[in-house]
C-alpha positions in Angstrom: -11.5 -6.6 6.7 -9.2 -5.8 3.7 -12.2 -5.9 1.4 -14.2 -3.5 3.6 -11.3 -1.0 3.4 -11.3 -1.2 -0.4 -15.1 -0.8 -0.5 -14.8 2.3 1.6 -11.9 3.8 -0.5 -13.8 3.0 -3.7 -17.0 4.7 -2.4 -14.9 7.7 -1.3 -13.2 7.9 -4.7 -16.6 7.9 -6.4 -17.8 10.6 -3.9 -14.8 12.8 -4.9 -15.7 12.7 -8.6 -18.5 15.4 -8.5 -16.3 17.5 -6.3 -13.4 17.2 -8.8 -15.8 18.0 -11.6 -17.1 21.1 -9.9 -13.6 22.4 -9.1 -12.4 21.7 -12.6 -15.5 23.3 -14.2 -14.8 26.5 -12.1 -11.1 26.4 -13.0 -12.2 26.1 -16.7 -14.4 29.1 -16.3 -11.6 31.1 -14.5 -9.1 30.2 -17.2 -11.7 30.7 -20.0 -10.7 27.2 -21.2 -12.2 23.9 -20.2 -9.4 22.0 -22.0 -6.7 23.9 -20.1 -8.6 23.1 -16.9 -8.4 19.4 -17.7 -4.7 19.6 -18.5 -4.1 21.4 -15.2 -6.0 18.7 -13.4 -3.8 16.1 -14.9 -0.6 18.1 -14.1 -1.6 18.6 -10.5 -2.5 14.8 -10.3 0.8 13.9 -11.8 2.7 15.9 -9.4 0.7 14.4 -6.5 1.6 10.9 -7.8 5.2 11.8 -8.2 5.3 13.0 -4.6 3.5 9.7 -3.4 6.0 7.6 -5.4 8.9 9.4 -3.9 7.6 9.3 -0.3 6.6 5.6 -0.4 9.7 4.5 -2.5 7.5 2.7 -5.1 9.3 0.4 -7.5 8.7 -0.2 -11.2 9.5 -2.9 -13.7 11.0 -0.9 -16.6 11.2 -4.2 -18.6 7.5 -4.6 -18.2 6.8 -1.1 -19.2 8.9 -1.4 -22.3 7.3 -4.7 -23.2 3.7 -3.5 -22.6 1.6 -3.3 -25.8 1.1 0.2 -27.2 -2.7 -0.2 -26.7 -2.2 -0.1 -22.9 -1.2 3.6 -23.1 -4.7 4.5 -24.4 -5.8 4.8 -20.7 -4.2 8.2 -20.5 -6.1 9.4 -23.6 -9.4 8.0 -22.2 -8.7 9.8 -18.9 -8.1 13.0 -20.7 -11.3 12.6 -22.7 -13.3 11.8 -19.6 -12.0 14.8 -17.6 -12.4 17.2 -20.5 -16.1 16.0 -21.2 -16.9 16.2 -17.5 -15.5 19.8 -17.2 -17.7 20.7 -20.2 -20.9 18.7 -19.1 -20.9 19.5 -15.4 -22.1 23.2 -15.7 -24.5 22.3 -18.5 -26.1 19.2 -17.0 -25.5 19.6 -13.2 -23.9 17.0 -10.9 -26.9 14.6 -10.7 -27.5 14.1 -14.3 -23.7 14.2 -15.2 -22.8 11.5 -12.8 -26.0 9.5 -13.3 -25.0 9.3 -17.0 -21.4 8.5 -16.1 -22.5 5.6 -13.8 -25.0 4.3 -16.4 -22.2 4.4 -19.1 -19.8 2.6 -16.7 -22.3 -0.1 -15.9 -23.1 -0.9 -19.5 -19.5 -1.1 -20.5 -18.6 -3.0 -17.4 -21.3 -5.6 -18.2 -20.0 -6.0 -21.7 -16.4 -6.3 -20.6 -17.2 -8.9 -18.1 -19.5 -10.9 -20.5 -16.9 -10.9 -23.3 -13.9 -11.4 -20.9 -12.1 -8.2 -22.0 -9.7 -6.5 -19.6 -11.1 -8.5 -16.6 -9.8 -11.2 -14.3 -13.1 -13.0 -13.9 -15.7 -13.2 -16.7 -19.3 -13.1 -15.8 -22.0 -13.6 -18.4 -24.9 -11.2 -19.0 -28.2 -12.2 -17.4 -31.6 -10.7 -17.0 -31.0 -9.4 -13.5 -27.9 -7.5 -14.6 -29.8 -6.0 -17.5 -32.6 -5.1 -15.1 -30.0 -3.4 -12.8 -28.8 -1.3 -15.6 -32.3 -0.5 -16.7 -33.0 0.8 -13.1 -29.9 2.9 -13.2 -30.9 4.4 -16.5 -34.4 5.0 -15.1 -32.8 6.8 -12.2 -31.0 9.1 -14.7 -34.3 9.8 -16.4 -35.9 10.6 -13.0 -33.0 12.9 -12.1 -33.4 14.8 -15.4 -37.2 15.1 -15.2 -37.4 16.2 -11.6 
């Protein structure tokens, strides 16, 4: 049952991405700055997380944070890059193509991370069926673009 809840929440999180992109793109247009829209998105998100932390009394290992390699902090930069690119791409490409490309990119990198055991708990080698799956996703992106 626990896995089903996580599957549902993950699907919901994915469903929210095009909505977030549309809202951020409109905010970028209203502010006349997509980069400011991305920054505001992160600020509102940070405030939401702070409120959640306070309400649920989350704990933290400060020793773990201090001992974490500097490279682990790159996630924030990657998030900023992602949100900014989406704010810029969404009005130009539309939601279908934008998120088709996002999913295709995620699948390709996920396959490589799992194959080379980078940042994952369980390695999984590349095989023909996985490559076929990614090819079908890319074909879907092409179909979305053409029709």
